[in-house]
C-alpha positions as CSV (number, residue, x, y, z in Angstrom):
1,M,114.2,89.1,101.1
2,N,111.6,89.2,104.0
3,N,109.1,91.0,101.8
4,F,109.6,88.4,99.1
5,V,109.0,85.6,101.6
6,Q,105.9,87.2,103.0
7,H,104.5,87.7,99.5
8,I,105.0,84.0,98.7
9,Y,103.5,82.7,101.9
10,K,100.7,85.1,101.9
11,K,99.6,83.5,98.6
12,R,100.1,80.0,99.7
13,A,98.7,80.1,103.3
14,K,95.4,78.5,102.6
15,R,96.9,75.7,100.5
16,Y,100.1,75.2,102.5
17,D,98.9,72.1,104.5
18,L,97.6,70.4,101.4
19,T,100.8,71.1,99.5
20,A,102.9,69.6,102.4
21,Q,100.8,66.4,102.1
22,L,101.4,66.2,98.3
23,Y,105.1,66.0,98.8
24,Y,104.6,62.5,100.1
25,L,104.0,61.5,96.5
26,F,107.6,62.3,95.8
27,G,108.9,60.5,98.8
28,F,109.4,63.6,100.9
29,R,108.0,62.4,104.2
30,E,107.4,65.8,105.8
31,W,105.1,64.6,108.6
32,A,107.5,61.9,109.7
33,Y,110.3,64.5,109.7
34,R,108.3,66.8,111.8
35,K,107.6,64.0,114.3
36,K,111.3,63.3,114.6
37,A,112.1,67.0,115.1
38,V,109.6,67.3,117.9
39,K,110.9,64.2,119.6
40,K,114.3,65.7,119.6
41,L,113.0,68.5,121.8
42,G,112.9,66.1,124.7
43,L,109.9,67.8,126.2
44,K,107.9,66.9,129.2
45,E,104.4,67.8,130.5
46,G,104.1,71.5,131.4
47,D,107.0,72.7,129.3
48,T,106.9,76.0,127.3
49,V,108.1,75.8,123.6
50,V,108.8,78.5,121.1
51,E,108.3,77.7,117.4
52,I,110.1,80.2,115.1
53,G,108.2,80.4,111.8
54,C,105.3,78.3,113.1
55,G,103.4,78.8,109.9
56,T,99.9,77.2,109.9
57,G,100.8,75.3,113.2
58,L,101.5,71.9,111.7
59,N,103.7,71.0,114.6
60,F,101.3,72.1,117.3
61,S,99.4,68.8,117.7
62,L,102.7,66.9,118.1
63,I,103.9,69.3,120.8
64,Q,100.5,69.4,122.6
65,K,100.5,65.6,123.0
66,I,103.6,66.0,125.1
67,I,103.2,69.3,127.0
68,G,99.6,69.0,127.8
69,E,97.2,71.8,128.9
70,N,99.7,73.0,131.5
71,G,102.4,73.6,128.9
72,K,102.5,76.5,126.4
73,I,103.4,77.0,122.8
74,I,104.5,80.4,121.5
75,G,104.3,80.5,117.8
76,V,106.1,83.3,116.0
77,D,105.7,84.0,112.2
78,I,106.3,87.0,110.0
79,T,103.3,86.2,107.7
80,K,99.9,87.2,109.0
81,E,98.1,84.9,106.6
82,M,99.9,81.9,107.8
83,L,99.1,82.8,111.4
84,N,95.4,83.1,110.5
85,E,95.5,79.5,109.5
86,A,97.3,78.6,112.7
87,E,94.6,80.5,114.7
88,K,91.9,78.4,113.0
89,R,93.8,75.2,114.0
90,V,94.0,76.5,117.6
91,K,90.3,77.2,117.7
92,E,89.3,74.0,116.1
93,N,91.2,72.1,118.8
94,N,90.2,74.3,121.6
95,W,93.8,74.9,122.7
96,K,94.0,77.5,125.4
97,N,97.7,77.4,125.8
98,V,98.9,78.8,122.4
99,E,100.1,82.3,121.9
100,L,100.5,83.5,118.3
101,I,102.9,86.4,117.5
102,N,102.9,88.1,114.1
103,A,106.5,89.4,114.0
104,D,109.9,89.1,112.3
105,A,111.8,86.7,114.6
106,A,114.9,88.8,114.1
107,E,113.0,91.7,115.8
108,F,110.9,89.9,118.4
109,V,112.0,87.5,121.1
110,P,109.8,86.3,124.0
111,S,110.8,87.9,127.3
112,D,110.6,84.7,129.4
113,S,113.0,81.7,129.2
114,V,111.6,78.6,127.5
115,D,112.1,74.8,127.7
116,G,112.6,74.2,124.0
117,I,112.9,75.9,120.6
118,I,112.0,74.4,117.3
119,T,111.8,75.7,113.7
120,S,110.8,73.8,110.6
121,F,111.6,74.9,107.0
122,A,111.6,78.6,108.2
123,I,114.6,80.4,109.5
124,S,116.8,79.6,106.5
125,L,114.6,82.0,104.6
126,S,115.6,84.9,106.7
127,P,118.5,87.2,105.8
128,N,118.9,87.7,109.5
129,L,119.5,84.1,110.3
130,E,122.5,84.5,112.7
131,T,120.6,87.2,114.7
132,I,117.6,84.9,115.1
133,L,119.8,82.0,116.3
134,E,121.7,84.1,118.8
135,N,118.7,85.9,120.2
136,Y,116.6,82.8,120.7
137,F,119.5,80.9,122.1
138,D,119.6,83.5,124.9
139,I,116.1,82.6,126.2
140,L,116.6,78.9,126.1
141,K,117.0,77.4,129.5
142,P,120.2,75.5,130.2
143,G,119.7,71.8,129.6
144,S,117.1,72.4,127.0
145,N,117.1,71.6,123.3
146,F,117.2,73.7,120.2
147,V,116.0,71.9,117.1
148,V,116.0,72.9,113.4
149,L,114.3,70.9,110.6
150,D,115.2,72.4,107.2
151,L,116.3,72.1,103.7
152,K,119.9,71.9,102.3
153,M,121.9,70.9,99.3
154,P,123.6,67.6,99.7
155,G,127.3,67.3,99.2
156,N,127.0,63.7,98.0
157,F,126.1,62.0,94.7
158,W,122.5,63.1,95.0
159,G,123.6,66.8,94.8
160,R,124.0,66.4,91.1
161,F,120.3,66.1,90.7
162,K,119.4,69.4,92.4
163,F,117.9,70.6,89.1
164,L,115.1,68.0,89.7
165,F,114.6,69.0,93.3
166,L,114.7,72.8,93.1
167,P,111.4,73.2,91.1
168,F,109.5,71.6,93.9
169,V,110.8,73.9,96.6
170,K,111.0,77.2,94.6
171,P,107.3,77.9,95.2
172,F,108.2,78.1,99.0
173,A,110.7,80.9,98.4
174,V,113.7,78.8,98.1
175,T,115.8,80.5,95.4
176,D,119.3,80.8,94.0
177,Y,120.0,83.1,97.0
178,H,119.9,80.1,99.3
179,L,122.3,78.1,97.1
180,E,124.8,80.9,97.2
181,T,124.5,81.8,100.9
182,K,124.2,78.1,102.2
183,P,122.1,78.9,105.3
184,W,122.4,75.3,106.5
185,M,126.1,75.9,106.9
186,T,125.5,78.9,109.1
187,I,123.1,76.8,111.2
188,I,125.5,73.9,111.6
189,R,128.3,76.2,112.6
190,F,126.2,77.9,115.2
191,F,125.1,74.6,116.8
192,N,128.7,73.3,116.9
193,K,129.8,76.5,118.5
194,S,127.0,77.2,120.9
195,L,125.5,73.9,121.9
196,Y,126.6,70.5,123.1
197,N,125.5,67.0,122.3
198,V,124.9,68.2,118.8
199,N,123.2,65.6,116.6
200,R,122.5,65.9,112.9
201,A,120.5,63.5,110.7
202,E,120.3,63.7,106.9
203,L,116.9,63.2,105.4
204,F,115.7,62.7,101.8
205,V,119.1,61.7,100.5
206,G,120.6,64.9,102.0
207,Y,118.1,67.5,100.7
208,A,116.8,67.9,104.2
209,Y,118.1,67.5,107.8
210,I,117.4,67.7,111.4
211,I,120.0,69.2,113.8
212,S,119.6,69.4,117.5
213,G,121.7,70.5,120.4
214,I,121.5,71.2,124.2
215,K,122.3,74.6,125.9
216,Q,124.9,74.2,128.6
């Protein structure tokens, strides 16, 4: 599965940002969702944040506005081509506080504790989802937030129209595998078990969601 995901994102890396903008035409307000997710981190100036599956770095500017030059972003992504685009973004903005790691998040975890963890439309693609959640939870400081923004299948009326939604997300490695394994359920269970003050918001009539929680 990881090889399949890497292959997809290797091909789409240079066009990923443009494609994300095009989804607005269909009412999928990705940028607004990212803003909400970053806000849920509850960050302050000087904080260190890990982004799992950071991709091209679309969240970086939102995080930088809060943590400032004294903070730090650690971006982890399995696809080198996506990180190449993230590196261009970092250089264009002259950010000196971003560390980019080309690694499978199931096999790499930063050694130091962090003030926040965020992932957007990423970890649900991994067959090692539970390992990633558990390992990164371990480096989260007590009192800090873990935030996931991702896709799901709604259990409401709108779920009947998944045949219309799926063609738009299949180019991003969302396949029947995800419908069968329901990674969003694994994420929700983990948050309810391991974190407190868990909050979940449904987006785009239930086809996306943000879940956040605080480590005790």
